[in-house]
C-alpha positions as CSV (number, residue, x, y, z in Angstrom):
1,F,0.0,0.0,0.0
2,G,3.0,2.3,0.1
3,I,2.4,3.0,3.8
4,T,5.4,4.3,5.7
5,S,6.0,4.9,9.4
6,N,5.1,8.4,10.5
7,M,6.7,8.3,14.0
8,S,7.1,11.9,15.2
9,S,9.3,13.4,17.9
10,T,6.9,16.3,18.4
11,D,4.8,16.6,21.6
12,E,1.7,15.2,19.9
13,G,3.5,12.4,18.1
14,P,3.4,8.7,18.9
15,L,7.0,8.7,20.2
16,T,5.8,10.7,23.2
17,W,2.9,8.3,24.0
18,S,3.0,6.5,27.3
19,P,3.3,2.7,27.3
20,E,-0.3,2.5,28.4
21,K,-1.5,4.7,25.5
22,V,0.6,2.6,23.0
23,S,-0.8,-0.6,24.5
24,R,-4.4,0.8,24.3
25,G,-3.8,1.7,20.6
26,L,-2.4,-1.7,19.8
27,T,-5.4,-3.4,21.6
28,L,-8.0,-1.3,19.7
29,A,-6.3,-1.9,16.3
30,T,-6.1,-5.6,17.0
31,R,-9.8,-5.8,18.0
32,A,-10.8,-3.8,14.9
33,L,-8.8,-6.1,12.6
34,F,-10.2,-9.1,14.4
35,M,-13.8,-7.9,13.6
36,G,-13.0,-7.1,10.0
37,C,-11.5,-10.5,9.4
38,C,-14.3,-12.3,11.2
39,A,-17.0,-10.5,9.1
40,Y,-15.0,-11.1,5.9
41,I,-15.1,-14.9,6.3
42,V,-18.7,-15.0,7.3
43,S,-19.8,-12.9,4.3
44,V,-17.3,-12.6,1.5
45,F,-15.8,-16.1,1.9
46,Q,-19.0,-18.1,2.6
47,A,-22.2,-16.2,1.9
48,L,-21.3,-14.2,-1.2
49,P,-20.2,-17.1,-3.4
50,A,-23.1,-19.2,-2.4
51,S,-25.5,-16.3,-3.1
52,L,-24.0,-15.9,-6.6
53,H,-24.5,-19.6,-7.3
54,F,-28.1,-19.3,-6.2
55,Q,-28.6,-16.3,-8.6
56,I,-27.7,-18.3,-11.7
57,S,-28.7,-21.9,-10.9
58,G,-31.2,-21.7,-8.1
59,T,-29.0,-23.8,-5.9
60,S,-25.6,-23.4,-4.1
61,I,-24.1,-25.9,-6.5
62,A,-21.4,-24.2,-8.6
63,T,-22.2,-24.3,-12.3
64,P,-19.7,-23.4,-15.1
65,E,-21.5,-20.1,-15.6
66,S,-21.6,-19.1,-11.9
67,Q,-18.0,-20.1,-11.4
68,L,-17.0,-17.9,-14.4
69,H,-18.7,-14.9,-12.9
70,L,-17.3,-15.6,-9.5
71,G,-13.8,-15.9,-11.0
72,Y,-14.2,-12.6,-12.9
73,G,-15.5,-10.9,-9.7
74,L,-12.5,-12.1,-7.6
75,A,-10.1,-11.0,-10.3
76,L,-11.6,-7.5,-10.4
77,F,-11.5,-7.4,-6.6
78,R,-7.8,-8.0,-6.4
79,F,-7.0,-6.0,-9.5
80,F,-8.6,-2.9,-8.1
81,T,-6.8,-3.4,-4.8
82,F,-3.5,-3.5,-6.7
83,L,-4.5,-0.6,-8.9
84,F,-5.5,1.8,-6.0
85,G,-3.2,0.5,-3.3
86,S,-0.4,3.0,-3.6
87,A,-2.9,5.9,-3.9
88,L,-4.6,4.9,-0.7
89,G,-1.2,4.6,1.0
90,V,-0.5,8.2,0.0
91,A,-4.0,9.2,1.2
92,T,-3.4,7.7,4.7
93,D,-0.2,9.7,5.0
94,R,-2.2,12.8,4.2
95,C,-5.4,12.2,6.3
96,G,-4.3,9.7,8.9
97,R,-4.6,6.0,9.6
98,K,-7.7,6.1,11.8
99,V,-10.0,7.8,9.2
100,W,-9.1,5.3,6.5
101,L,-9.4,2.3,8.7
102,F,-12.8,3.6,9.7
103,T,-13.7,4.2,6.1
104,A,-12.5,0.7,5.0
105,L,-14.7,-1.0,7.6
106,L,-17.6,1.3,7.1
107,S,-17.6,0.6,3.3
108,Y,-18.6,-3.0,4.0
109,I,-22.0,-2.1,5.6
110,P,-23.8,-0.7,2.5
111,L,-22.2,-3.6,0.4
112,Y,-23.6,-6.2,2.8
113,A,-26.9,-4.5,2.8
114,L,-27.0,-4.5,-1.0
115,L,-26.1,-8.3,-1.1
116,T,-29.0,-8.9,1.3
117,I,-31.4,-7.1,-1.0
118,L,-30.0,-9.0,-4.0
119,W,-30.7,-12.3,-2.2
120,Y,-34.4,-11.4,-1.6
121,T,-34.8,-10.1,-5.2
122,R,-33.2,-13.1,-7.0
123,K,-35.0,-15.0,-9.7
124,S,-37.2,-17.8,-8.4
125,Y,-36.6,-21.3,-9.8
126,D,-39.6,-22.9,-8.3
127,Q,-42.2,-24.4,-10.6
128,E,-45.7,-25.7,-10.0
129,V,-46.0,-29.5,-10.3
130,P,-49.0,-30.7,-12.4
131,A,-51.4,-32.8,-10.3
132,N,-50.8,-36.0,-12.3
133,Y,-47.0,-35.8,-11.6
134,Q,-47.1,-35.0,-7.9
135,N,-46.6,-38.7,-7.1
136,L,-43.1,-38.2,-8.5
137,T,-42.4,-35.3,-6.1
138,E,-43.8,-37.0,-3.0
139,G,-46.9,-34.8,-3.2
140,A,-45.1,-31.5,-3.4
141,K,-47.1,-28.9,-5.4
142,T,-44.1,-26.8,-6.2
143,I,-40.5,-27.8,-6.6
144,L,-37.1,-26.3,-7.3
145,V,-36.1,-26.7,-11.0
146,P,-32.4,-25.6,-11.2
147,C,-30.7,-24.7,-14.5
148,A,-29.8,-27.4,-16.9
149,S,-26.0,-27.7,-16.3
150,T,-26.2,-28.0,-12.5
151,P,-23.7,-30.8,-11.7
152,T,-24.9,-33.8,-9.6
153,Y,-28.5,-32.8,-9.9
154,N,-30.9,-35.6,-10.9
155,F,-33.4,-34.2,-13.4
156,T,-35.2,-37.6,-14.0
157,Q,-38.3,-36.7,-12.0
158,L,-38.4,-33.2,-13.6
159,E,-38.0,-34.0,-17.3
160,P,-41.6,-35.3,-18.0
161,W,-43.2,-32.0,-16.9
162,A,-40.8,-29.3,-16.0
163,K,-39.3,-26.5,-18.2
164,I,-35.7,-26.8,-17.3
165,P,-34.0,-23.4,-17.8
166,E,-30.5,-22.8,-19.1
167,C,-27.7,-21.6,-16.9
168,V,-27.4,-18.0,-18.1
169,Y,-26.4,-14.6,-16.8
170,Q,-29.0,-12.9,-14.6
171,P,-29.4,-9.1,-14.2
172,N,-28.6,-9.2,-10.5
173,V,-25.2,-10.6,-11.2
174,A,-24.0,-7.1,-12.4
175,W,-24.3,-5.8,-8.9
176,Y,-21.9,-8.5,-7.7
177,Y,-19.3,-7.0,-10.0
178,V,-20.0,-3.6,-8.4
179,V,-19.6,-5.0,-5.0
180,Y,-16.2,-6.6,-5.9
181,I,-14.9,-3.4,-7.4
182,V,-15.9,-1.2,-4.5
183,M,-14.4,-3.8,-2.1
184,G,-11.2,-3.8,-4.0
185,I,-10.8,-0.1,-3.9
186,F,-12.0,0.9,-0.4
187,T,-12.2,-2.1,1.9
188,P,-8.7,-3.5,2.5
189,Y,-8.4,-2.7,6.2
190,Q,-5.4,-4.8,7.2
191,P,-2.7,-2.4,5.7
192,H,-4.2,0.5,7.6
193,A,-4.0,-1.4,10.9
194,I,-0.4,-2.4,10.1
195,G,0.5,1.2,9.3
196,Y,-1.2,2.4,12.6
197,V,0.7,-0.1,14.7
198,S,3.9,0.8,12.9
199,D,3.4,4.5,13.7
200,I,2.9,4.0,17.4
201,S,5.6,1.4,18.0
202,K,9.2,2.1,18.9
203,R,11.8,0.3,16.7
204,E,12.6,-2.3,19.4
205,D,8.9,-3.0,20.0
206,A,7.7,-3.1,16.4
207,P,8.3,-6.8,15.7
208,A,6.4,-7.9,18.9
209,H,3.6,-5.5,18.2
210,Q,3.2,-6.5,14.6
211,S,3.3,-10.2,15.6
212,W,0.5,-9.5,18.1
213,L,-1.6,-7.7,15.5
214,G,-1.1,-10.6,13.0
215,A,-1.8,-13.4,15.5
216,F,-4.7,-12.1,17.5
217,G,-6.1,-9.6,15.0
218,Y,-5.7,-11.3,11.6
219,Y,-5.3,-15.0,12.1
220,L,-7.5,-15.3,15.1
221,G,-10.1,-13.2,13.4
222,L,-10.1,-15.5,10.3
223,F,-10.5,-18.5,12.6
224,A,-13.3,-16.9,14.5
225,G,-15.0,-16.2,11.2
226,F,-15.0,-19.8,10.2
227,V,-16.5,-20.8,13.6
228,V,-19.2,-18.1,13.4
229,A,-20.0,-19.0,9.8
230,L,-20.5,-22.7,10.8
231,L,-22.7,-21.7,13.7
232,I,-24.8,-19.5,11.5
233,Y,-25.2,-22.3,8.9
234,V,-26.2,-24.8,11.6
235,A,-28.5,-22.5,13.4
236,A,-30.3,-21.2,10.3
237,G,-30.8,-24.8,9.0
238,G,-29.2,-23.8,5.8
239,Q,-29.4,-26.8,3.5
240,T,-27.4,-26.4,0.3
241,G,-27.6,-29.8,-1.3
242,H,-28.1,-33.5,-1.0
243,T,-26.1,-35.9,1.1
244,E,-23.9,-38.6,-0.4
245,E,-26.5,-41.2,0.5
246,E,-29.3,-39.2,-1.2
247,A,-27.1,-38.8,-4.3
248,K,-26.6,-42.5,-4.6
249,L,-30.4,-43.0,-4.5
250,G,-30.9,-40.4,-7.1
251,K,-32.6,-38.0,-4.7
252,N,-32.1,-34.3,-4.7
253,G,-31.6,-32.4,-1.4
254,K,-33.1,-29.1,-0.3
255,F,-31.5,-25.8,-1.2
256,T,-32.8,-23.3,1.3
257,G,-29.8,-21.0,1.6
258,N,-31.3,-19.5,4.8
259,F,-27.9,-18.9,6.2
260,I,-27.0,-16.4,3.4
261,P,-29.0,-13.3,4.5
262,I,-28.4,-14.0,8.1
263,S,-24.6,-14.1,7.4
264,F,-24.7,-10.7,5.8
265,I,-26.7,-9.2,8.7
266,V,-24.4,-10.8,11.3
267,A,-21.4,-9.4,9.3
268,I,-22.9,-5.9,9.5
269,V,-23.2,-6.2,13.3
270,V,-19.6,-7.4,13.6
271,I,-18.4,-4.6,11.4
272,A,-20.3,-2.1,13.6
273,V,-18.5,-3.4,16.7
274,G,-15.2,-3.0,14.8
275,L,-16.1,0.6,14.0
276,V,-16.7,1.3,17.7
277,F,-13.1,0.1,18.4
278,V,-11.7,2.3,15.7
279,S,-13.6,5.4,16.9
280,K,-11.9,5.0,20.3
281,M,-8.4,5.0,18.7
282,D,-6.1,8.0,18.9
283,E,-4.8,9.2,15.5
284,S,-1.2,8.0,15.0
285,I,-0.2,10.8,12.5
286,P,-0.3,14.3,14.1
287,K,-2.0,17.1,12.2
288,A,1.4,18.8,11.7
289,K,2.8,15.6,10.2
290,Q,-0.2,15.3,7.9
291,E,0.4,18.8,6.6
292,E,4.1,18.1,6.1
293,N,3.2,15.0,4.1
294,K,0.8,17.0,1.9
295,K,3.6,19.4,1.1
296,K,6.1,16.7,0.2
297,Q,3.6,14.7,-1.9
298,R,2.3,15.6,-5.3
299,C,-1.2,15.3,-6.6
300,T,0.0,12.8,-9.1
301,D,0.8,10.5,-6.2
302,L,-2.9,9.9,-5.9
303,I,-3.3,8.7,-9.5
304,P,-3.5,4.9,-9.6
305,M,-0.2,3.3,-10.9
306,F,1.2,6.7,-11.9
307,G,4.3,6.3,-9.7
308,C,4.9,2.8,-11.0
309,F,4.9,3.9,-14.6
310,S,6.6,7.2,-14.2
311,K,9.5,5.6,-12.4
312,G,9.4,2.6,-14.6
313,L,9.8,4.7,-17.7
314,E,13.1,6.0,-16.3
315,N,14.4,2.4,-15.9
316,K,15.9,0.6,-18.9
317,Y,15.2,-2.8,-17.3
318,F,11.6,-1.9,-16.9
319,L,11.4,-0.7,-20.5
320,A,13.1,-3.9,-21.7
C-alpha cells in the first residue's frame, strides 16, 4: 500500500505516547482487525459465493456459468486493490490511519446491505407440479427446478413435466461486480491497521507489536470467522444440497440458503462493533505531520499506478 511509518518526535506524536497509551492503541487496532477478518469470512468467503451460485442456478451448486462470474469478480476485486493500493497509501499519510481504517470497515456495511437485498430479489426457480405428476415429487405442489447444467442434480423426476431453464447470466449478477470493485478499492483494512501499529511502535517494540496484531487480529479473526459461519449455517438450518446417500439413491436435497441473508446481517453487526473500536483509537499521525506529508507529496501520487509507470519509464530494465 506504500504506507510508511510516521513516527514523530513532536509533543503530539506517537513517540511521546506513554506505554499505556501505546498498549491501548495496539489493543484497539487488534480488535478492529479481528472484527474485520471475522466479518470477511462470514460474508465474502462463505455467503457471497453461495449467493452468486443461487442467482444463476437456483442452488448453491457451482455451475460453469456461476464459477465464471465468481472468478471474474474475484479477479476484479484483487486488480482494483492492486490498482489503487499506492494511492490509498498516500491518502493515509495525508489524512491519517484512523480515518481510512474507519472508512475501510464502514464501506462493508452498504455492500452487505446490498447483497442482502439481492438475495431477496433473486429469480425464483420454483415451478408448479402438475397434479398427475405429484406422485413423482412426493406430493409436493411446487419444486425447485435448477438450470440445466447444474452438476450432480438428478433431473429424472423433472423431465416429464418441468421446463428446465438454461444456466445463463441474470441481471442481479451485475451488482456483484459492483460489490467486488468497491471492495477492491476501499475495503482493504489490514494495511491501515499495520500502518497504525507501525506508527505507534518504537523500533525495538515493532516486531512484537506486529506479531501480536497478526496473530490475534488477523489469524484469530479468520479462525473466529470460520466458527461463526459454521454456527450460522447450523442455526439457520441452511441446506445447500443433497447428502452422499441421497445422491446414490438419485434423490435431490433441499437448497434453502437460509444462512445467506443471516450471514450478511451478522457481518454488519460485527463490522459495527469494529467501528466502535476504531472510533476510540487516537490518530497516529499528528496534524502537523499530515500537513508536512501533503507538502512533500504531489497530486499525481494519488493517481493509480502513476508512480509505477513514471519511475518505470526511467528504468531501462523496466522498458526492456
